[in-house]
N, C-alpha and C positions, 0 to 999 in steps of 0.2 A: 631682377638682380641689379644691384647698384654697382656701377662701375667706379673704380677708384683710380685716381691719377697715380703715377709713380711716386709722387711726393706723399700722397695720402697713404699709399701702401707702405711706404717706408716709415711713416710716422706710426701707423698701426702696428707694424712689425716691431718698432722700437718700444712702443708702449707695452706690447705683449712680452717682449724680452725683459723689460724693466719690472713688470708685474711678477714674472717668474723669479727674477733675482731677488726682489723684495720678499716674496713668499718664502724664499730659502734663507732669508736673513743676511743677505750680502750687505755689508756696511755701505751706507750711502745710497743704496738703490732706491729706498723710499723717497729720499730727498730729490734724486734725479727724476723719479717718476712724477712727483709733485710739480717739479719745474717744467717737465715736458707737457704734462697735462695742462698746466696754466698757459704755456705758450700756444698750445693747440686750441685753447678755449674749451677743453673737455670737462664740462660741468659734471657729467656722470662719474668720471674717474675721480675728480676732486671731491664730489659728494661722498663717494665710497670711502675714500681715504679720510676725509673729515669725520665721517660717522664712525670710523675705526679708531678715532682719537688722535689723529695727526693734526696738531694745531696749525702748522704751516699750510696744510691743505685747506683748512677752514678759512684761514686768512686769504688765501688765493681765491677761494670760492666766493667769499664776501666781496672781494674786489671785482671779480668777474661779474657777479650778479648785479652789483651797483653799476658797472659800466654798461651792462646790457639792459638795465632798467627792469630787472627781474624781481618784482615786488614779492612774488610768491616764495622764491628761494630765500630772500632776505627775511621774510616773515617766518619761514620755517626755522631758520637759524636763530633769529631773535627769540622766537617762542621756545627754542631749545636752550636759551640762557646766554647767548652771545651778545655782550654789550656792544661790541663793534658792529655787529649786524644790526642791532637796534639803532645805533647812531646813523648808519647808512640808510636804513629804512626810513627814519624820520627825515633825513635829508632828501631822499628821493620822493617820498610822499609830499613833502613841502613843494618841491620843484613841480610835481604833477598836480598840485592843488587837490590832493586826495584827502579830503576832509574825513572820510569814513575811516581810513587807516590811522590818521592822526588821533581821531576820537577813540578808536579802539585802544591805542597805546596810552592815551591820556587816562582812559577809564581803568587801565591796569596800573596807574600810579606814576606814569612817566612824566616828569615835570617838563622836560624839553618838548615833548610832543604837545603837552597842554599849552605851552607858550607859543609854539608854532601855530597851533589851532586857533588860539586867541588872535594872533596877528593876522592870519588869513581871513578869519571871519570878520575882523574889524575893517578890512579893506573894502 
């Protein structure tokens, strides 16, 4: 059994309460839930909300994934059509010298990825 600190318990309780309020259509509850999930770094909650169509959750998830260096999450969001995620994925792949990821994006027609790939391979 995982032990939770009082702060963790409080945060989990707040998330649960906000989820319930959001499910019942309480105005502003989804926005509060997104904000709290972002503050807690809760990618699972942000992913759930983003997949449900909440653009702010997707934005927060992209930012968090970029900060954490989560190529897989950025790739998933990029492949789902998010231009912002694609930009972040290219930036992170460039920082990590991930030629395979840049090549994959370039092969899909992304000019920025192609430019970054050309620059990295020229070095």
